[in-house]
C-alpha positions in Angstrom: -64.5 -26.5 -24.3 -61.7 -28.4 -22.5 -58.2 -27.3 -22.9 -57.3 -30.2 -25.0 -60.2 -29.3 -27.4 -59.2 -25.6 -27.6 -58.1 -24.2 -31.1 -54.7 -23.4 -29.7 -54.3 -27.1 -28.6 -55.4 -28.3 -31.9 -53.0 -26.2 -33.8 -50.1 -27.3 -31.7 -51.1 -30.9 -32.2 -51.4 -30.3 -36.0 -47.7 -28.8 -36.0 -46.5 -31.9 -34.0 -48.0 -33.9 -36.8 -46.2 -32.0 -39.5 -42.8 -32.2 -37.6 -43.2 -35.7 -37.3 -43.6 -36.3 -41.0 -39.9 -36.8 -41.3 -40.3 -40.3 -39.7 -43.6 -41.3 -40.7 -42.8 -42.9 -44.0 -41.2 -45.8 -42.0 -44.4 -46.4 -39.7 -47.1 -47.5 -42.2 -49.2 -50.5 -42.0 -48.1 -53.9 -43.4 -51.4 -54.4 -45.0 -51.7 -50.9 -46.5 -50.5 -49.6 -49.8 -47.9 -46.9 -49.9 -50.5 -44.5 -51.3 -53.4 -45.1 -49.1 -54.2 -43.1 -45.9 -51.6 -43.7 -43.3 -51.7 -40.6 -41.1 -54.5 -38.6 -39.4 -55.8 -35.7 -41.8 -53.6 -32.6 -41.5 -55.5 -29.3 -41.6 -54.3 -27.3 -44.7 -54.3 -24.1 -42.7 -52.0 -25.6 -40.2 -49.7 -27.0 -42.8 -49.6 -23.4 -44.5 -48.9 -21.7 -41.0 -46.0 -24.4 -40.3 -44.5 -23.7 -43.9 -44.8 -19.9 -43.1 -43.1 -20.1 -39.9 -40.4 -22.5 -41.4 -39.6 -20.2 -44.4 -39.5 -17.1 -42.3 -36.6 -18.6 -40.2 -35.2 -19.9 -43.5 -35.4 -16.4 -45.1 -34.1 -14.4 -42.0 -31.1 -16.9 -41.2 -29.8 -17.0 -44.6 -26.5 -15.2 -44.9 -24.7 -16.3 -48.1 -24.5 -15.1 -51.6 -25.7 -17.1 -54.6 -26.0 -15.2 -57.7 -26.3 -11.2 -58.4 -29.8 -11.6 -60.0 -31.2 -12.1 -56.5 -30.4 -8.4 -55.9 -29.9 -6.7 -59.2 -33.0 -8.1 -61.1 -35.2 -7.7 -58.1 -34.2 -5.6 -55.1 -32.3 -2.8 -56.9 -35.1 -1.9 -59.3 -37.5 -2.4 -56.5 -35.5 0.1 -54.4 -35.7 2.7 -57.2 -39.4 2.0 -57.5 -39.9 2.8 -53.8 -37.5 5.5 -53.3 -37.0 7.0 -56.8 -33.7 8.2 -58.6 -32.2 9.7 -55.5 -32.5 6.2 -53.8 -29.0 5.3 -55.3 -30.1 1.8 -56.6 -27.7 0.3 -59.3 -30.0 -0.2 -62.4 -28.1 -2.8 -64.7 -28.3 -2.9 -68.6 -31.3 -5.3 -68.7 -33.5 -2.6 -67.3 -32.0 0.2 -69.2 -32.8 -1.8 -72.4 -36.3 -2.8 -71.2 -35.7 -6.8 -71.0 -37.5 -7.3 -67.7 -41.2 -6.9 -66.6 -41.6 -4.4 -63.9 -44.1 -6.9 -62.2 -41.6 -8.5 -60.0 -39.7 -5.3 -58.6 -43.1 -3.5 -58.4 -44.0 -6.3 -55.8 -41.1 -5.6 -53.7 -41.2 -1.9 -54.2 -44.6 -1.6 -52.8 -43.5 -3.8 -49.9 -40.5 -1.5 -49.3 -42.8 1.5 -49.3 -45.1 -0.2 -46.8 -42.1 -1.2 -44.5 -40.5 2.4 -44.8 -44.1 3.8 -43.9 -44.2 1.5 -40.7 -40.8 2.6 -39.8 -41.6 6.3 -40.3 -45.0 5.8 -38.3 -43.2 4.3 -35.4 -40.3 6.9 -35.8 -37.5 4.4 -35.8 -33.9 5.5 -35.6 -31.7 5.0 -38.7 -30.2 1.8 -37.8 -33.6 0.3 -36.8 -35.0 1.5 -40.0 -32.3 0.0 -41.9 -32.8 -3.3 -40.3 -36.5 -3.2 -41.3 -35.9 -2.6 -44.8 -33.3 -5.3 -44.8 -35.9 -7.8 -43.4 -38.8 -6.5 -45.5 -38.2 -8.5 -48.9 -36.9 -11.6 -47.0 -40.3 -11.8 -45.3 -42.3 -11.3 -48.3 -40.2 -13.9 -50.1 -40.8 -16.3 -47.4 -44.5 -16.0 -47.8 -44.0 -16.8 -51.6 -41.8 -19.8 -50.6 -44.2 -21.2 -48.2 -47.0 -20.9 -50.8 -45.0 -22.9 -53.2 -44.3 -25.6 -50.7 -48.0 -25.6 -49.6 -49.5 -26.1 -53.2 -46.8 -28.8 -54.0 -48.3 -30.7 -51.3 -51.9 -29.9 -52.4 -51.0 -31.1 -55.9 -49.5 -34.3 -54.7 -52.7 -34.7 -52.6 -54.7 -34.7 -55.8 -52.4 -37.0 -57.5 -52.0 -39.7 -54.7 -54.9 -39.1 -52.7 -55.6 -37.1 -49.7 -53.4 -38.1 -46.6 -51.7 -40.6 -48.5 -48.2 -41.7 -47.6 -47.0 -40.4 -50.9 -48.5 -36.9 -50.3 -47.0 -36.9 -47.1 -43.6 -37.9 -48.6 -43.9 -35.1 -50.9 -44.2 -32.5 -48.0 -41.1 -34.1 -46.4 -39.1 -33.9 -49.5 -40.0 -30.1 -50.1 -39.2 -29.2 -46.5 -35.9 -31.2 -46.2 -34.8 -30.0 -49.8 -31.2 -28.3 -49.7 -32.1 -26.5 -53.0 -35.5 -25.4 -51.5 -33.7 -24.2 -48.4 -31.0 -22.4 -50.4 -33.2 -20.9 -53.1 -36.7 -20.6 -52.4 -36.3 -17.6 -49.9 -34.0 -15.8 -52.3 -35.7 -12.9 -54.2 -35.0 -14.4 -57.7 -37.7 -14.0 -60.4 -37.3 -17.8 -60.7 -38.4 -18.4 -57.0 -41.5 -16.4 -57.9 -42.0 -18.2 -61.2 -41.8 -21.6 -59.4 -44.7 -20.5 -57.0 -46.7 -19.3 -59.8 -46.2 -22.3 -61.9 -47.0 -24.9 -58.9 -50.3 -22.9 -58.1 -51.3 -23.0 -61.8 -50.4 -26.9 -61.9 -52.5 -27.5 -58.8 -55.6 -25.7 -60.5 -54.9 -27.2 -63.9 -57.9 -29.3 -65.3 -56.1 -32.6 -65.4 -59.3 -34.6 -65.2 -60.3 -33.3 -68.7 -57.8 -35.7 -70.1 -60.2 -38.6 -68.7 -62.4 -40.6 -71.2 -66.1 -39.5 -71.0 -68.0 -41.6 -68.4 -64.8 -42.4 -66.5 -64.5 -42.6 -62.7 -65.1 -38.6 -62.6 -68.6 -37.2 -62.5 -69.3 -36.7 -66.4 -72.5 -37.4 -68.4 -71.7 -39.8 -71.1 -73.7 -38.1 -73.8 -73.0 -36.3 -77.1 -70.3 -33.8 -76.7 -72.2 -30.9 -77.8 -74.6 -31.5 -74.7 -71.9 -32.5 -72.1 -71.4 -29.9 -69.4 -68.0 -29.1 -67.7 -66.7 -32.0 -65.9 -65.7 -31.3 -62.3 -62.7 -32.5 -60.2 -64.4 -33.3 -57.0 -66.2 -36.5 -56.6 -69.2 -34.7 -55.1 -69.3 -32.3 -58.0 -73.2 -33.2 -58.8 -74.0 -31.1 -55.6 -71.9 -28.0 -57.1 -72.3 -25.9 -60.0 -69.7 -25.6 -62.8 -68.6 -22.2 -61.4 -66.1 -23.5 -59.1 -64.4 -25.3 -62.0 -64.2 -22.1 -64.1 -62.7 -20.4 -61.1 -59.9 -23.0 -60.9 -59.2 -22.6 -64.4 -59.0 -18.9 -64.2 -56.5 -19.4 -61.3 -54.4 -21.8 -63.4 -54.4 -19.4 -66.6 -53.8 -16.1 -64.5 -50.8 -17.7 -62.6 -49.4 -19.4 -65.8 -49.7 -16.0 -67.8 -48.1 -14.2 -65.0 -45.1 -16.8 -64.8 -44.8 -16.4 -68.6 -44.6 -12.6 -68.6 -42.1 -12.9 -65.5 -39.9 -15.4 -67.3 -40.8 -16.0 -71.1 -39.3 -19.3 -71.2 -42.0 -20.7 -68.8 -44.3 -20.8 -71.8 -42.5 -24.1 -72.7 -44.2 -25.9 -69.7 -47.7 -24.5 -70.7 -47.2 -25.5 -74.3 -46.5 -29.1 -73.5 -49.3 -29.5 -70.8 -51.7 -27.7 -73.3 -50.9 -30.1 -76.1 -51.2 -33.2 -73.6 -54.5 -32.0 -72.1 -56.4 -30.6 -75.2 -55.1 -31.9 -78.1 -53.5 -35.5 -77.6 -56.0 -38.2 -77.8 -58.8 -35.9 -78.9 -60.9 -38.8 -80.4 -60.9 -40.7 -77.1 -61.0 -38.1 -74.5 -62.1 -35.1 -76.3 -63.3 -32.1 -74.6 -67.1 -31.1 -74.7 -68.1 -28.0 -76.5 -68.6 -26.3 -73.0 -65.0 -27.1 -72.1 -63.7 -25.8 -75.4 -65.6 -22.7 -75.3 -64.7 -22.1 -71.6 -61.1 -22.8 -72.3 -60.8 -20.4 -75.1 -62.8 -17.7 -73.5 -60.7 -17.9 -70.2 -57.4 -18.1 -72.0 -58.2 -14.9 -74.0 -59.6 -13.3 -70.9 -56.9 -14.1 -68.4 -54.0 -13.5 -70.9 -55.5 -10.0 -71.7 -55.8 -9.2 -67.9 -52.1 -10.0 -67.2 -50.9 -8.4 -70.4 -52.8 -5.1 -69.6 -51.4 -5.2 -65.9 -48.0 -5.9 -67.1 -48.1 -3.0 -69.6 -49.4 -0.5 -67.2 -46.6 -1.4 -64.7 -43.9 -1.2 -67.3 -45.3 2.1 -68.5 -45.1 3.4 -64.9 -41.4 2.0 -64.3 -40.0 2.7 -67.8 -41.8 6.0 -68.6 -42.6 4.4 -72.0 -44.8 1.8 -73.6 -42.6 -1.4 -74.0 -43.1 -5.1 -74.2 -40.1 -6.8 -72.3 -40.8 -10.5 -73.0 -40.2 -9.8 -76.7 -36.9 -7.9 -76.1 -35.9 -10.5 -73.6 -36.3 -13.3 -76.2 -34.7 -11.1 -79.0 -31.5 -10.4 -77.0 -31.0 -13.7 -75.1 -32.3 -16.3 -77.5 -31.9 -14.8 -80.9 -28.8 -12.6 -80.5 -27.4 -15.2 -78.0 -26.1 -12.2 -75.8 -26.4 -14.5 -72.5 -23.3 -16.2 -73.8 -21.3 -13.3 -72.8 -22.0 -14.6 -69.2 -20.9 -18.1 -69.9 -21.4 -21.1 -72.4 -22.2 -24.6 -70.9 -22.2 -28.2 -72.3 -25.2 -29.6 -74.0 -25.7 -32.2 -71.3 -25.7 -29.5 -68.6 -29.1 -30.1 -67.1 -28.5 -33.8 -67.0 -25.1 -33.9 -65.6 -25.4 -30.8 -63.2 -28.9 -29.4 -63.3 -31.0 -32.2 -61.9 -28.4 -33.4 -59.4 -28.2 -29.9 -57.8 -31.8 -29.5 -57.7 -32.3 -33.0 -56.3 -29.3 -34.1 -54.4 -30.1 -37.2 -52.4 -33.5 -37.5 -54.0 -32.1 -38.1 -57.6 -32.4 -42.0 -57.5 -36.1 -41.8 -56.5 -36.6 -39.3 -59.2 -35.1 -41.5 -62.0 -37.2 -44.2 -60.8 -40.3 -42.2 -60.7 -39.9 -40.7 -64.2 -39.2 -44.4 -65.5 -42.3 -45.8 -63.9 -44.7 -42.8 -64.8 -43.5 -43.1 -68.4 -44.0 -46.8 -68.7 -47.1 -48.8 -69.2 -46.8 -50.7 -65.9 -50.5 -50.9 -64.6 -49.3 -52.4 -61.3 -47.5 -48.9 -60.5 -50.7 -46.9 -61.2 -53.2 -49.2 -59.5 -53.5 -47.2 -56.2 -53.4 -43.9 -57.8 -56.6 -42.2 -58.9 -57.0 -42.0 -62.8 -56.9 -38.2 -62.6 -53.7 -38.5 -60.7 -52.2 -40.9 -63.2 -52.7 -38.4 -66.1 -51.4 -35.6 -64.2 -48.2 -37.7 -63.2 -47.7 -38.9 -66.6 -47.8 -35.4 -68.2 -45.8 -34.0 -65.5 -42.9 -36.5 -66.2 -43.1 -35.7 -69.9 -42.9 -31.8 -69.2 -39.9 -32.5 -66.9 -38.0 -34.2 -69.8 -39.0 -31.9 -72.6 -38.3 -28.5 -71.0 -34.7 -29.3 -70.0 -34.2 -30.7 -73.5 -35.5 -27.6 -75.1 -33.4 -25.4 -72.8 -30.3 -27.5 -73.6 -30.3 -25.9 -77.2 -29.6 -22.4 -75.6 -25.8 -22.0 -75.1 -26.1 -20.1 -71.6 -27.6 -22.5 -68.9 -28.2 -22.2 -65.2 -29.8 -24.5 -62.8 -32.3 -21.7 -61.9 -33.8 -21.9 -65.3 -35.3 -25.4 -64.5 -36.3 -24.6 -60.9 -40.1 -24.3 -61.7 -40.1 -28.1 -62.5 -38.8 -28.9 -58.8 -42.2 -29.3 -57.3 -43.3 -31.6 -60.1 -40.1 -33.6 -59.6 -40.8 -34.0 -55.7 -44.1 -35.2 -56.7 -42.8 -37.9 -59.1 -40.3 -38.9 -56.5 -42.6 -39.1 -53.6 -44.1 -42.6 -54.4 -40.7 -44.5 -54.9 -39.5 -42.4 -51.8 -42.5 -43.8 -49.6 -42.3 -47.2 -51.1 -38.5 -47.6 -50.3 -39.0 -46.6 -46.7 -42.1 -48.8 -46.2 -40.3 -50.8 -43.4 -42.5 -53.8 -43.4 -42.5 -54.6 -47.0 -39.9 -57.2 -46.2 -39.6 -59.5 -43.1 -35.9 -59.1 -42.6 -35.1 -57.1 -39.5 -31.6 -56.4 -41.0 -33.4 -54.8 -44.1 -35.3 -52.5 -41.6 -32.3 -51.4 -40.0 -30.5 -50.8 -43.3 -33.4 -48.6 -44.5 -33.4 -46.5 -41.4 -29.9 -45.9 -41.7 -30.1 -44.9 -45.3 -32.9 -42.7 -44.3 -30.7 -41.1 -41.5 -28.1 -40.6 -44.1 -30.2 -38.7 -46.4 -31.5 -36.7 -43.7 -28.1 -35.8 -42.3 -26.7 -34.9 -45.7 -29.6 -32.6 -46.5 -29.3 -31.0 -43.4 -25.5 -30.6 -43.6 -25.7 -29.4 -47.2 -28.5 -26.7 -46.3 -26.5 -25.4 -43.4 -23.1 -25.1 -45.2 -24.8 -23.3 -48.3 -26.9 -20.8 -46.4 -24.4 -20.1 -43.7 -20.7 -20.6 -44.6 -20.2 -20.7 -48.3 -20.0 -17.3 -49.9 -20.9 -15.5 -46.6 -18.2 -12.9 -46.5 -19.4 -10.9 -49.2 -22.9 -10.6 -47.7 -21.0 -9.8 -44.1 -19.3 -7.0 -46.2 -22.2 -5.2 -46.6 -23.4 -5.2 -43.1 -19.7 -4.3 -41.9 -19.9 -1.2 -44.2 -23.4 -0.2 -43.1 -22.5 -0.5 -39.5 -19.3 1.4 -39.8 -21.3 4.2 -41.2 -23.8 4.0 -38.5 -21.4 3.9 -35.8 -18.8 6.2 -37.2 -20.0 8.7 -39.7 -23.7 9.2 -38.4 -22.3 10.1 -34.9 -19.8 12.9 -36.0 -20.8 16.4 -35.0 -21.0 17.0 -38.6 -21.9 14.0 -40.3 -20.2 13.3 -43.7 -20.5 10.8 -46.7 -18.6 7.7 -46.4 -16.9 6.4 -49.8 -16.4 2.6 -50.6 -14.7 0.9 -53.7 -14.7 -2.6 -54.7 -11.9 -4.2 -56.7 -14.1 -7.4 -57.2 -15.6 -9.1 -60.2 -18.7 -7.3 -61.2 -21.9 -7.7 -58.9 -20.1 -9.6 -56.2 -22.0 -8.2 -53.5 -25.6 -6.9 -52.8 -25.8 -3.2 -53.4 -28.1 -0.5 -52.0 -30.7 -3.1 -50.8 -28.0 -4.1 -48.1 -25.7 -1.1 -48.0 -28.5 1.3 -47.8 -27.9 5.0 -46.7 -28.0 6.8 -50.1 -26.5 10.3 -49.8 -28.7 13.3 -50.8 -28.4 16.9 -50.5 -29.8 17.0 -47.2 -28.5 13.9 -45.4 -25.1 12.2 -45.6 -24.8 8.5 -46.8 -22.6 5.9 -48.3 -21.1 6.5 -51.7 -19.7 3.5 -53.5 -18.2 2.3 -56.8 -17.4 -1.1 -58.1 -16.2 -2.8 -61.5 -18.8 -3.2 -64.1 -19.5 -5.8 -66.8 -21.6 -4.4 -69.5 -22.2 -6.7 -72.4 -21.4 -5.8 -76.0 -24.9 -4.9 -76.9 -24.1 -2.9 -80.4 -21.0 -4.6 -81.6 -20.6 -6.9 -84.6 -19.5 -10.5 -84.2 -15.7 -9.7 -84.7 -15.8 -6.8 -82.0 -17.8 -9.2 -79.5 -15.0 -11.8 -79.9 -12.6 -9.4 -78.6 -14.5 -7.4 -76.2 -13.5 -7.1 -72.4 -15.7 -5.6 -70.0 -14.4 -3.3 -67.0 -13.7 -6.3 -64.7 -12.1 -8.3 -67.4 -9.9 -5.3 -68.1 -8.8 -4.7 -64.5 -8.0 -8.5 -63.8 -6.0 -8.7 -67.0 -3.6 -6.2 -65.6 -4.5 -4.4 -62.5 -1.3 -2.2 -62.3 -2.2 -0.8 -65.9 -5.9 -0.5 -65.2 -5.3 1.5 -61.8 -2.8 4.0 -63.7 -5.5 4.5 -66.4 -8.6 4.7 -64.3 -7.8 5.8 -60.7 -7.2 9.2 -59.1 -3.5 10.2 -59.2 -4.1 12.0 -56.0 -2.2 9.5 -53.5 -4.5 7.9 -50.8 -3.3 9.3 -47.6 -4.1 8.1 -44.1 -7.1 10.3 -42.7 -8.8 10.1 -39.4 -12.7 9.6 -39.5 -12.9 12.0 -36.6 -11.7 15.2 -38.3 -10.7 18.3 -36.6 -12.9 21.5 -37.0 -12.3 23.2 -40.3 -11.6 19.9 -42.3 -14.0 19.3 -45.1 -14.9 16.2 -46.9 -11.9 14.3 -45.6 -9.3 16.9 -46.6 -7.3 17.9 -43.6 -6.6 21.6 -43.5 -3.6 22.9 -41.2 -4.0 26.4 -39.8 -0.9 28.6 -40.4 1.1 30.9 -37.9 -1.6 33.5 -38.5 -4.3 31.3 -37.3 -5.8 31.2 -40.9 -6.5 27.9 -42.7 -4.0 27.2 -45.8 -5.4 24.6 -48.4 -3.5 22.8 -50.9 -4.9 23.5 -54.3 -4.3 20.0 -55.5 -6.4 18.7 -52.7 -9.2 21.2 -53.6 -8.9 20.1 -57.1 -9.1 16.4 -56.4 -12.1 17.1 -54.0 -13.9 18.8 -56.9 -12.9 15.9 -59.4 -14.3 13.4 -56.8 -17.5 15.3 -56.3 -17.9 15.6 -60.2 -17.4 11.7 -60.4 -20.3 11.1 -58.0 -22.6 13.8 -59.4 -22.1 12.5 -63.1 -22.7 8.7 -62.5 -19.1 7.8 -62.4 -17.5 9.5 -65.3 -13.7 10.1 -65.2 -11.1 8.8 -62.9 -12.5 7.0 -59.7 -11.6 8.7 -56.6 -9.7 6.6 -53.8 -12.4 5.6 -51.4 -12.3 5.6 -47.4 -12.7 1.7 -47.6 -11.3 -0.5 -50.3 -12.7 -4.1 -50.5 -11.5 -7.1 -52.5 -10.8 -10.7 -52.3 -7.6 -12.0 -50.8 -6.6 -13.6 -54.1 -5.7 -9.8 -55.2 -4.0 -8.9 -52.1 -0.4 -9.5 -53.0 -1.0 -7.4 -56.4 -2.6 -4.5 -54.5 0.2 -4.4 -51.7 2.6 -3.6 -54.5 0.4 -1.3 -56.3 -0.6 0.8 -53.3 2.7 0.7 -51.5 3.3 3.9 -49.6 -0.3 4.7 -49.7 -2.4 5.3 -46.5 -4.1 2.1 -46.9 -4.1 -0.6 -44.1 -6.2 -3.5 -43.3 -9.2 -2.9 -41.1 -11.2 -6.0 -41.4 -10.8 -9.5 -43.0 -14.0 -11.6 -43.4 -14.2 -15.4 -44.2 -15.9 -16.0 -47.4 -15.6 -19.6 -48.6 -13.2 -22.7 -48.4 -13.1 -22.9 -52.2 -14.4 -21.2 -55.3 -14.7 -22.2 -59.0 -13.8 -18.5 -59.9 -10.3 -17.8 -59.2 -10.9 -14.1 -59.0 -13.1 -14.8 -55.8 -10.9 -17.0 -54.0 -9.9 -16.2 -50.3 -11.2 -14.0 -47.7 -12.8 -10.7 -48.2 -10.3 -8.0 -47.3 -11.2 -4.5 -46.3 -8.5 -1.7 -46.4 -9.5 1.8 -45.0 -7.5 5.0 -44.6 -8.5 5.6 -40.9 -5.3 4.7 -38.6 -7.5 4.1 -35.8 -9.4 1.4 -37.7 -6.4 -0.2 -38.9 -5.1 -0.2 -35.2 -8.3 -2.0 -34.1 -7.8 -4.5 -36.8 -4.1 -5.2 -35.8 -5.2 -5.7 -32.4 -8.0 -7.9 -32.8 -5.7 -10.0 -35.1 -3.0 -10.2 -32.6 -5.6 -11.2 -29.7 -6.5 -14.1 -31.9 -3.0 -15.4 -32.7 -1.2 -14.4 -29.5 0.8 -17.4 -28.1 0.5 -18.5 -24.6 2.7 -16.8 -22.2 2.6 -13.5 -23.8 0.7 -10.7 -22.0 -1.8 -8.8 -24.0 -0.2 -5.6 -22.7 3.0 -6.6 -24.4 1.1 -7.3 -27.6 -0.5 -3.9 -27.8 2.8 -2.2 -27.1 4.4 -4.2 -29.9 1.7 -2.9 -32.3 2.8 0.6 -31.6 6.7 -0.1 -31.1 7.9 -3.4 -32.8 11.0 -3.5 -30.6 8.9 -3.5 -27.5 8.9 -7.5 -27.6 12.7 -7.8 -27.6 12.8 -9.4 -24.3 9.4 -11.4 -24.6 8.8 -14.9 -25.6 10.1 -15.8 -29.1 6.6 -17.1 -30.2 5.2 -13.8 -30.1 8.1 -12.3 -32.3 7.0 -14.8 -35.1 3.4 -13.6 -34.7 3.8 -10.0 -34.8 7.2 -9.6 -36.6 8.4 -7.6 -33.7 12.1 -7.5 -32.5 15.2 -9.3 -33.6 16.3 -10.8 -30.4 18.0 -14.2 -30.7 17.7 -17.2 -28.1 19.6 -17.0 -24.9 19.9 -14.6 -21.8 23.4 -13.0 -22.6 22.7 -9.6 -23.8 26.2 -8.7 -24.4 26.7 -11.5 -26.6 23.5 -10.8 -28.5 24.9 -7.0 -29.0 28.2 -8.3 -30.1 26.5 -10.7 -32.6 24.4 -7.9 -33.8 27.2 -5.6 -34.5 29.0 -8.4 -36.4 26.0 -8.8 -38.5 25.5 -5.0 -39.1 29.3 -4.9 -40.2 28.9 -7.7 -42.9 25.7 -6.0 -44.1 27.7 -2.6 -44.7 30.4 -4.6 -46.5 27.6 -5.9 -48.9 24.9 -3.4 -49.4 21.6 -4.6 -50.1 20.4 -3.6 -53.7 16.8 -3.4 -55.0 15.0 -1.9 -57.9 11.6 -0.7 -57.0 9.1 0.7 -59.6 7.6 4.2 -58.3 4.1 4.3 -57.1 1.8 4.8 -60.0 1.0 8.3 -58.8 4.5 9.3 -59.1 4.7 8.3 -62.6 2.7 10.4 -65.3 2.2 9.1 -68.8 2.6 11.4 -71.7 -0.4 13.6 -72.0 -1.9 13.2 -68.5 
């Protein structure tokens, strides 16, 4: 075998072909229709490997935050599944009230256990093990995302024909989709729902909607004698077992998607009606097909229900049926409206534009043509593909229409329709960029420019939303984790690190990213944050005036702090504690060499320990690290004046935000003077003007008067010194004395409210 014919060389060649698909839509033959074969056959396994590699890069490089469900509805319960109650996962109200199926977190929980076993077998150090656990769910979700892309391409190949330009265009659209790049590798249940849905669509018996004796292999005899019609043209050489296997795959995936997200049943209700009920007299199923359909539906549905019930029993320690609870709470009681209401036209005005971005015009054209009776549009599409395209178009209109009745709406809810939308858009997209459809060279150039514009917009959007927007709150978890690894774990006697977050609820990932849960044998990271539990057991009147903890805090931060935070003043304390200090309380030796402890400190330490041990009951203790958005910084500077807190890190988060509470950078305050000093030095290094030595900057941080004779630009940056311009020091001194005299004649008066810990309300 020559080198050129080796398997490795062939795989490289196939990958090059896939990468070149970005421009192939503009290189079709002038005499070939847009759906005919225009490109050498792409091996399915090479396409899948390419997509796996692409999604692994996608998953491992994404560093932004989208919505809390990515973590709190998947990774947090998965973390508890893998590491138990001592794992420190944040279990939200949905899981406590049995609203979610355990299938999704069980998958990631088992993956966590596998990753942890590998790390233990390799005897990895804590920081390396932490990175392995951080990457584990990303790699698994990348496989799910690649599978969704692959089956989108395979379904398009069935609709438009193998190796058609339209099927290749579908692959291009799904690979370059900003929404896919942004969302497909995130651990939402909607992402797995999308994968299961498109697998089921690929295996769905679309050809059963064809009339008997059509262009598919079927015998035109009485219905009770007809065999099961097969999808392949060479079905005569195969048995009907393959078709039953396809049907089972479709039904199993559809049932799993419905258990995962009960609203997914709308898709299958529509497709079942269009496939098995509509036009029964003209296309009707054979008795064999009817019997197989009913039998397999009952069998596959029972398998998924039984599996789900067992997993739910293991997770909840009780026999529950989450889909029913989910519909009861979110649909019947409309409790989802607690998290926001949307206009009835949300999915039209925002949902589809966000899903499709630059492809939206082609989608609208594809929907219109698929639902029209224009035979010219379908002439090059196989008959089975026509029916599939028509049914998918109807589903893509009816499902959002049904969801529009529900007050709470999110783009993620219609995410399972995106593969179908890409397939519907593919033919108009491929036809538009068929360069030789016109004879005008200027038109060719215009279409190339349009294609480059679409490509550049998609890449720019994808980069911005996965690398920049909302990146600070994910970086915060990495910063806190690394602080613990570099500072607390390296102490002679390792101790717990405490973190508090004055942010809207669920603003950051939790244990899946912070990691290091404390235990009786090993120190870790203790953290608290504001919550937003919904009004589950309140009447309509009480619900209308209900405010969760986060709402109460932002309504009046000062009052909330007085009521809910420890009255023990947060004082500066070094992370590197001297011998004899315990839990961050500095104990000073007396003149006899013995250690005197302050009773209030001991009492406060006991209260803090009780807070952590009882799951957050009582006043919250002041943490070592306090994180919040810059929007809150002026307020906290007033509330926490005279405290030991100082800025130790500032992380860029976003240029803009639709939630005013999340505007600005992510700011971290800490009680460690050394960390505060490092932060000041770092900020000064960034802003130091030219002509000022770094040594002078560092001296000014310790002594603001040190820069009295340095460049005036540095005085503006560091706020140090009060020198006026000029070289005559005597004149400056006389001027300063005159100013001081004036200030003595007119003393400055100000009224300052006492810090909250110096004011006690009656009864406290």
